N, C-alpha and C positions, 0 to 999 in steps of 0.2 A: 460021143460027146456033142450034145447041140449045138448046130453050125448057127452062126447070128447068121440074122438077116435085115436088111436096111428098114425099116418103118416108115412109108410113107407119108403117115399122120404127123410121124415127129418131125418130119423135112415138111413138113405146111406149118408147122407150128413155129419151126426156127425163121420159116420164110416171113410170115408174117409179123413175126414181133423184130426182124431186121426191117421191115419197111416201116413199121410205127417208129424206131430208135428211131430213123432216117426224118422222116415226117416230124418229129418233135426237134431234132436237131437241125431241120431247116424251117422250123417256125421262127425258135429263138434265138441266132443268130442276130450277134452285135452291127450295132449300127454303123457307118463309117463315121462320125464323132465319136462312139462310145470306143472305136476301135483306135482315134488320137490319142483318147484319154488314158486308156492304158499302154499305151507306148508313152508317153510322157511319162507316167508315172516308175515306168520300167528303168529309164533314160534314168533320173530321178533316182531308183536305186544303186543302183550302178554307179553314178559321182558320188555317192554318199558311203558305199563300201572303200572306193577309191580311194577318199579323203579321209576315211578312218584306217585306211593300212598304210599312208603315207606317215611315215618318223616327222615328229614336229622336229624344226629346224633350230638350229640355235642363235639370238641376233647380236652379233659381233657390232661394239660400239666404237669407234673412232674418232680422231682428233675431230675431224672435219665437221661432225656432228656437234661439236660446241661453238664451232667458229658462226660472226657473223655473216659468212661470205660462202654458205654452205649454195649448191647451183641452185637451189630457189631466191634464194635471198639472193644470191648476185643479180638475178635478173630485175628484183624487185630492185635491188640497189641502182640499179642502172636506171630504171623508171625515172627513181626520184631525184636521179642526179640529175637530168631532165628538164625536172621540174624546180629543185630547189639548190642544185648546187654544191657546195661543200656541206651543206645541211643538211644533205640527204641521209647523212650516217646516225642523225639522231630519230630517223620517220622509218628506219627499219621493225625497227620492233618494239614501235609508238602503242600507247594505249590511253583511252580517258580516264584512267585509274586515276582516286583521290589520296591525298596522305592529311589524315586528319589529326591536330596536335591540340591539346589545351592546355590551358592554365586556369587557375582556381577565378580569374575574373573574365576568360574568352577561349571562344570554341570554336577553332578555325578550323580550314577544311582549302587544299590546296591542288589546282587540277594539274595533272600533268600538261595539259594542252595549255599553251599559253605559261606557264609555269607560276599564274596570280593565284590568289585568296578565292576562290569558287560559294567561299563562303563564311561569315562573320558574325559569331551568334555573342549576345551580353548577357554572361550567363544571370547575371544578380537581377534583371528589370524584366519587364511582362508588361506589354501595352494597354491600352485599357479595355483590351475582351482578356486578356490574362494569357493570351499568345506571347509566346520569348521573343524578344525584343534581337531582330535578325537588321543587321547595317547591309550586307550583301548576302543574297540567297535568289537560289531560279534566273541567273543568267542578268540579275541587273544591274551587273559592272562590269565593267571591262578596263584590263591595263594593260598596252601594246609597246611596242618600239621599233618603229617604222626605219627601212635601213637600207643601204645602198651594198650591194656588191660589186668586188673589181670586173666580174663576170658580167657585167650588166643588166643585173636584176632587184627588183624591188621588193623586201623581205617583210613581212610581220611576227613578230615574236607571237601574236596571239593565234598563228595559224599554225605556229611548229609546235615539239614535244619537248619537254623538257626529260629529266633526270634525275626522281630526287633522291634526297637522303636524310636520312634525324639522326643525331645526339643530342645525349643529352649535359651540360657542365652544368654539376650544382643544378639550382634554380633556375640555368635559363638553357631554353631550348631554340637549339639551331637547325634551321632547316634550309636545306639546299638544294636547289633547282637549277639544272644544267641543261645547257642546250648542246649539245656536242656538234663537232666538225670532228675530231677526237677524241682518244681518252684524255690527252694533255692538252687540247684545245675547244675552249669553250664560252660561253656567256652565261654565267650566273647569278639567277638572283638569289642574296644570304639574308636568312629572318634569321632574327637573333628574339624570342619570345621570351618578357621576365616574368616571373609570379608575380601578381599583388596588381602590376601595371599593366595600364590600357597603351603603354606605347611601346612600341618596338624597332629595331635595329631594323635597317633595311637597308643593302648593297646593290649597287650590278656595278658588275666588273667585270672584264671579257678579259684571256687567254690568249696567246699566239691566235690574234682574232686581225691582227695588222695587215696580213697578207691576203685577207678575205673580206673585211668590210671597206667600201669604199669612202673615203675622209673624205675626197674631195665633194662629199653629197652629206647634205640636211638628216642628224642622225636625231627625229623626233620622238620624242615621250607622250603620248594620249594618257589619260585616264578620263575615264567617264562612270557613271552612276547616277541610275534614276530609284531615288529616294524614296522607302515607305512609306505610308499616312501609320503613326502607331498613336497619335491621336486625335479624341473623339469627335471633337470641334475640327473638319479641314481645315473651311477658313481660318478659323484662329493659330492653328498649326502652319499652314502657309505663309501665315503674316513673318513667321521667325525662321522661314527657311529660306537661303540662299548662299551664294559665293560670296565668300566672304578671304584677303587675301592680305599679303605682306610684301611690301616692296622697298625700293632703295632706301634700304638701312632703316629698318623702322615704322614708315608709314605705311597703315593701314587703309584699305578700302572696301567697299559692297559692290554687287550688283544691282542689286533692287527688286524690286517685286512686284516686275514688269512682266507682259503676257513671254515677252522675249527680250533676252538684253546681252551685249556681250562687251567686250572691253579688253584693252592688252594693256601691261608693263612690262618694265622693266626692274633688272636685279629682283627675281619674285622670291623671297627666304620662304615662304609657303604659301598653300594653297588647301581649305576648307572648305570643302562640299556640308554648310551646317543645316542640319532639323532643327526643331524647332528645341529637344532638349538632350541631341544626340548628335554626332558629330566626327564628319573621316576627312582627316588630317593627313597630306603629306610637303613634311617638313626638309629643305636640302639645309644641308653645315656649310656649302657654298652656295649661294645664290644662284638658280637660273640667269640666262641672259637677260630672258626675255620669256613672259609667258601670254597666254592668249585666251580668254575666260567666256563660258558660252552659259545662259542659264534658261529655260522656257518652262514655263508653267503647263503642267501636265492635267491642271482641273478644269475640267470645262464649265461642269454644271455641279458647285457644290451641295443641291439636294440628291447626288444618284451616289452610293455607295464609290469609292475605289479605292484603289490599291495602292497607287505611285501620287506624289504632289508634285513634285518639280523634275526635269532632269540637268542634270549639271555636265559639263563638260571642261578638259583644260589639255593647252598642248604647251609643251615645254622641251624646248631645245637641249641637248645633251654634248659636251663638247669631248672632242678627243685628243689623249694626250700620248705620239710618239703611237698614234693608229690605235690604240684603245681605247675601252671606257673605264671609267673607276668612278662613278658618285655615290658616296655616302649621304645617308638620308636615315632620314624616323617616317613611323608608320603611327599614326596615332586614331583607333575605335574607341570611342566612350561615353561617358558624357558630357554634355555639354553644363559641363558644375564651375563654377568661379576660381573655386577653393582649388580644384585637381589641375590645371586648365594654367594657372596664375603659378602652382605649385613647381613646373617646367621651367619657370624662369625664359621664357623665351616669345614673352609679348602677345601668347594666348588666350591669356585674359579681355584679350581686342575684340573676340568672337560672340563674349557674349554682349549681349544688345543692353548696356548700362547706361549709355547718354553720352553726348560730346562735353567738352569743356567741364564744366562748374558741376551740370548733373551728373555724371561719372564720378569725378572728385565725391560727390557729396554720397554716391552710391558706395565707392570704393572703401571710404576710411571714415563711416560714417552709421549706413545702412544696412550693411552685410555684416559688417562687426557685431553691431548689436544685436541683429534680427540670430544670427549667430549663438554669440550668448543666451539670449532669451531662448532660442528654442535648443538649446542642450539640458535644460530639466525642465523646460515645458514644453505643455503641445502645442502644436501647430498654431493653431485657430487661437488659441488663447496665445501666445505667443504675439498673434500679428493686433491681436486687440491691446494688449500690454506696451507694445511699441509706437500703437497709435494714440494712446495717451500721454507716453512720455512725448510725442515729436508735437501733437495740440500744447501740452504744457509749455515745451519750449518754444510753443510763438506766441503762447497767449499776449502775449507782451507785445507785440505787433499786431493782433486784432485789437488790442485794449487803446493803442494808438487809432488805431483806424476809424474805432468805432467815437474817439472823443473828437477827433475831426470833424465826424459827421454831425456831434453833437455841436459842435461851436458854429459851424454853418448852418445848423436848425436854429441857433439862438439869435444868429447875426442877417437870418434870411427876413425880416422886417424894416431894418437898415437898408439892404441891400436894395431889396424890391423900391423902396423910396429913391436910391439914387441914379436908378435905371428909370423911372417915372418921370425923376427932373432932368434927366437926359435921354430923352428918347429920339431926339432927333438928332442927340450928338453919339455915338454908339464909342466912340473911340473914347471922346471925355466920360463913357459912363462903367467903362472897363478901367482906367485911370484910375476914377479914384476907386471901385470896387478893389482894385488891387492894393492900392492904399488903403481903404478899412480893414482886409482880413489881414495884410502884412501886420498893421498897429495893432491887431487884435489877435496874432496868433493861429490864425484860422484859416490859413494858406488852404486850399482844395490839393496841392501836392500833397500837402501834408498826408492827406487819404490815401493817394496813390503809390504813393514807396512803402507801406507797409502792404500793399499787395503787391507789389511788384519785386519784393523781399520773399513771399511765402509761395512767390511762382516755382522758382529752383527746387526746393523743395517739394513741388507739387509734382513736376515734372519727373523729380527724381524716381519718385515714388512709383509713377506709372510708368518706368522704366524697370522699375525695379521687380515687382512681383512678375511680372510675365518673363522677368530672365531667373528666378529661384529656381533652382533645384530642388532643393529642398522640400516645398510644398510640392512635389512630386506623387503624385495616390499618397495622396496624407488626407485622412478623414477629418470633420469637423462637425459636429451636429447632424444636420441631417444628408451634408455634404461629402460623396465618397472620396471625392479629390478635389483639392482646393488647386490644384493650377489646369482644373476645367471647369466647366461653367456646372451649376448644379441642376439639378432637375426634378420640379416637384408636379411634373404633366408631362404627358405628351400628348402632342394636339396631332390630328387624323389630316394637318395640311400644312404647308407651308406658308408663312408669310413672310410678304419679300423684306429685307435688312434685319427681319428677329427672328424670326427661322421655324422649326418646326416642334420645337418646347417650352414650356412656362420655370423660367429662374427665379426663385425668391428674392434671394442675394440682391441684386438690380430691382427689383421691385420697393423693397424698404432702403435701399440708399436714394430712391427716385424720390421716395415720402420724405426723406428727413432731407432730402436738398429743398425739395416744395418750400417746408416751412423756416431753411435754414434763410430762400433768398426773402421768404414773406416778411421776412423782420428784419435784412437788410435793407431789402427794397422800399419796406415801409420807412426806413430814415434815410434814405438816401435822398427819396422823392421828396420829407418834408424838408430837407437841405437844399433842394433846388431851388434860385430865384424865381420872382414867376415873370414871365418873359416871352414874347411873339417867340412862339415855334415850343414850346415849354411843353403844353401839353401832347403834344403828338410826343417827346421825349418818355413824357409818363404813361402814355400809351404801350412807348416800345418798350419798359422796361417792366412791365405790365404781364406783356408777353413773353417779353423772356424770363418770367416766372415760372411759369408754365410752361415756355417749350423745351426749357435746361432740363426738368427731370422727365420731361419725353423723349427728350433725345437720351440722355442716362439709358432709360428703362431699355429700349432698341440698341443701345451700342455695345451696351453689358453683358446683353444676354449670351451672347454666343465668348463673352471673355472670364478671365480663370475668375472663380469664385473667391476666391484668398485679394485682389484688386476691389470688389463690390460690397465684400464684406471691410474691407479697409475705408473706401467711401461713407458708406452706412455709420461706423464707428464716428470717425471721422466727422461728420455733416452732425451726430447725437452729441459730440461733447463739444461743436461749434454754436449749436444751439444754447447747451448749458449754458459755456462763457458769455454769450451775447447776454442772455436771462440775468446770471449773476451781474457782470458788468453794468447791465441797466439798471436795474433793481436795488443794489445793494452800493452799488461803486461811485460811478456818476450820479454826481447832482446837481442838475441843471442853473439853482438858484445861484449857486457857488462858480457854475463856469461862467452865469454872466457876470457876475461882482469880477470874478478873476479878468474876462474878458473886457470892461469898464477898465479895469486898475490898469491895463495894459496899456488902450489907448491914450491913456495919461502919460505913459511913456516913451520918452524919444525914441524910436524904431532906426536903428541903421539898415537902411535898404543891401538885402544881400547881393550878389553877381548877378544871380537869375532874378528877381525881381528887376532890380536896374536894367539887366539889358531889358526883360519886357518892357519898363516904362520907356526907353529909348526907340524900342519899335513902333510901340504905338505913337508917342510923338512923333516920332518919322514918318509913319502914315496917316497922321492926322496935317502934317504939313503938305504931305502930299497932295491929300485931299482938298485945300485949300488954294494949293495953285491949279487944280484942277479946274475948284469953282471959278477964281478968275481968270483961267479963258476963255471957259463958257462964257 
């Protein structure tokens, strides 16, 4: 058998291979950074394996998990109690959520914070730019009750959180917002929203808070609102945006249009933050003892587009009974429509500016029913024209009397001039004989003034009616898109002071009609004026008025409602027609002259006015003669 021997070449080969391997391992050993990364990966793998091997634990729910006084909430409650006292209970699980409630006319949002309306949308209306009408949105309104507590705190409900609940009772939706001290002790805002109604019942009541609220300290209700712009003309809308309030059992007042104004009143029944065609009203079943009102104009430059027109605020005291609050009220959010407001029989029609005294009476009992009747079957533009025709025909006899008086004075002018020339050094004597002649002839200047005075209430009532007519809002006629706003036939690239940055056609047409009307009437008046010292200047003034009045109309009405300009245009056209008919077909100067001469022959008894005037002239003449004797 052959003996095995160690081969030296094999040994050398193994040594060389081992050396090469060691050299390769030395050259490729990891850096310290790589070793650290490997160790981290190893640890992560170990942790993952442990987690995979650990069995899932069963979560046990106890009654304490449902309690508002868990360990974390208890600490929160302690902190809140230091700030809010008893009302900390309401803030533990507070949130800024909103509650949405809708009727067929209103879309309302109530915010938990403050318990008040955070949004009021009128579903049936849009503004001049076709955007839905919002009376409240994006924090433009605030409603707050400020009160003191028995632990010497002063709190505001606008900073506290209410708990909402909603229930349906037939067609009435009840929203309750409760500011809780506990489940059985709270301050509640209760709203009742009815279908088809812009008025909602509103009650503020407390339960079990007599030992929380400090009854010796005033409890005040604060209501603030910044009114949104809704109309195309900022200046026109702002002219009819104001605070209106009722006080002392039926009296009403408003703050006016100043930059900033305030007022106070007693026994306040309601407060209205009125915009041109929409309004927000807080009404009380039992009057507030006092009220403080503030209005501030927010439009600094009418050339610049604006979001808000005015800022309104009111402060009203809440009285406690037995340490509790119980105040029943109503909210109205809706159109400033006379028919709707008047239907509530709570004197809300006074919010619509129809004019005072006889002017308001004419609008309420004549123009509103007449226009409502015509608008029931005619387009509103045509209804304005028909209404204007009826009014002018009704007043045509007044215009006839006025023109007849001017015609008589024109015929008497030569005789009146003769009297003034005869007694040019004795003005009192000239006035006495002038008055006597006019009385005998039945041509007193007062006969021409009285018809003008009779027309004045009608003129002013219509001036108030058209801007307040809600039915005209967004109604079109011919080129006019909205009869409650100005019409536009051209946009100007610049702004003209007192005129605007647009051209309205109806004011131009009305101005032209006024010019021709005044040319007819002024010529008649000038022809009837007697010639005397100073009369040339009077004639010039009348001529200036003939040009000035149409220009004033052009500038003044360029931003006014086109419905009003349409009325004046048609009214003056009809007046021109009536005068031409009277002048050319009814009045006969020869017959008038003969009648005057006949009247002179008849004994004319002086009226009380003429008698009084004669006595005053006679007294003045005696005083003048006495002064001359003393000299």
